[in-house]
C-alpha positions in Angstrom: 93.2 75.6 129.1 91.2 78.8 129.2 91.3 80.4 132.6 89.3 83.5 132.7 88.4 85.7 135.7 85.7 87.6 133.7 82.4 88.2 135.4 80.1 85.2 135.2 76.6 85.5 134.0 73.9 85.8 136.7 72.8 82.2 136.3 76.3 81.0 137.2 76.0 82.7 140.6 72.8 80.8 141.3 74.4 77.5 140.5 77.4 78.3 142.8 74.9 79.2 145.5 73.5 75.7 145.2 77.1 74.3 145.4 77.7 76.4 148.6 74.5 75.0 150.1 75.8 71.5 149.4 79.1 72.5 151.0 77.2 73.6 154.2 75.4 70.3 154.3 78.7 68.5 154.0 80.0 70.6 156.9 77.0 69.7 159.0 77.8 66.0 158.4 81.3 66.6 159.6 82.8 66.4 156.1 85.2 68.9 154.6 82.7 71.5 153.2 83.0 71.2 149.5 79.9 71.2 147.3 79.4 70.6 143.6 76.5 71.0 141.1 76.5 69.6 137.6 74.4 71.5 135.0 73.4 70.9 131.4 71.3 73.5 129.5 70.4 75.3 132.7 69.1 72.1 134.4 70.7 70.7 137.5 71.6 67.1 136.8 73.3 66.4 140.2 74.2 68.2 143.4 76.2 66.8 146.3 78.9 67.5 148.9 81.8 65.6 150.1 81.0 62.2 151.7 84.4 60.6 152.2 83.7 60.0 155.9 80.1 58.9 155.6 80.8 56.4 152.8 84.3 55.5 154.0 85.5 56.2 150.5 88.5 58.4 149.7 87.1 59.0 146.2 83.7 60.4 147.5 84.6 64.0 146.7 81.7 66.2 145.7 82.9 66.4 142.1 83.1 62.6 141.7 79.7 62.1 143.3 78.0 64.4 141.0 79.8 63.0 138.0 78.7 59.5 139.0 75.1 60.6 139.4 74.9 62.5 136.2 76.6 59.7 134.2 74.1 57.2 135.6 71.3 59.6 134.7 72.7 60.1 131.1 73.6 56.4 130.8 77.0 57.5 129.5 80.6 57.9 130.8 80.8 61.2 129.1 79.0 64.4 129.8 79.7 66.9 126.9 77.9 70.2 127.2 77.8 70.0 131.0 79.2 72.6 133.4 80.4 71.9 136.9 80.2 74.4 139.8 82.4 73.5 142.7 83.3 75.5 145.8 87.0 74.5 145.9 89.6 74.1 143.1 89.5 70.4 142.1 92.2 68.1 143.3 94.2 65.9 140.8 91.8 63.0 141.1 88.7 65.2 140.5 90.4 67.2 137.7 91.2 64.0 135.9 87.7 62.7 136.3 86.4 66.0 134.9 88.6 65.6 131.9 87.6 62.0 131.3 83.9 63.0 131.6 84.6 65.7 128.9 82.9 68.5 130.8 82.5 71.7 128.9 83.3 74.1 131.8 84.4 74.2 135.4 83.6 77.1 137.7 85.2 77.0 141.1 85.2 79.2 144.1 88.3 79.1 146.3 91.7 78.2 145.0 93.6 75.4 146.7 97.4 76.1 146.7 98.1 72.8 148.6 95.7 70.3 146.9 94.4 72.0 143.7 95.3 70.7 140.3 93.8 73.3 138.0 95.5 76.6 138.8 97.9 75.1 141.4 100.0 72.0 141.7 100.1 69.9 138.5 97.8 72.2 136.5 96.4 69.1 134.8 94.6 70.9 132.0 97.8 72.6 130.8 99.7 69.3 130.5 100.2 67.9 126.9 99.1 64.5 128.1 95.6 65.9 129.1 93.1 64.6 126.5 90.4 67.1 127.2 90.6 70.4 129.0 87.4 72.2 130.0 87.1 75.9 130.1 87.9 77.0 133.6 86.5 80.0 135.5 87.9 80.6 139.0 86.9 82.9 141.8 83.1 82.5 141.6 81.8 83.2 145.1 85.4 82.8 146.2 85.1 84.7 149.5 82.1 82.6 150.6 83.7 79.4 149.7 87.0 80.3 151.4 85.2 81.5 154.6 83.3 78.3 154.8 86.4 76.2 154.6 88.4 78.5 157.0 85.6 78.4 159.6 85.3 74.7 159.4 89.0 74.0 160.0 89.2 76.7 162.7 86.4 75.0 164.6 88.3 71.7 164.3 91.6 73.2 165.5 89.9 74.9 168.4 88.3 71.7 169.5 84.8 72.7 168.8 83.8 69.4 167.2 
């Protein structure tokens, strides 16, 4: 696993902005505000936000939805050369799906000490049983992603929705 907090290139920030927009759309639907964008050669292949409530599907995380859409578009179960931008550190399910899809890189915003599986929890890509570990870059638009999540859950706790 290669975890690097070096500054991303300018294009990376633009793709994370798209992921944040998807997270805001998820929040507007009442979903946990996580957004993801899958990119190959500078082209967006898929973008979505969480839809677990809408689809009544516990696997309908933003990462899984964009992987499904991009795999359908590519007519393949693997997506080498693709990069994922996601607003929250992937959970174990999503981290495994990313590995199985053979993504090249994962960029994420906010870390997730409770549910994350990349830098927290099981640290899936550091395990000897992990068949493919993408390059990982954390902290991209971290403040914006964390604020979006914090505000969403604060509103829920305060009875606003």
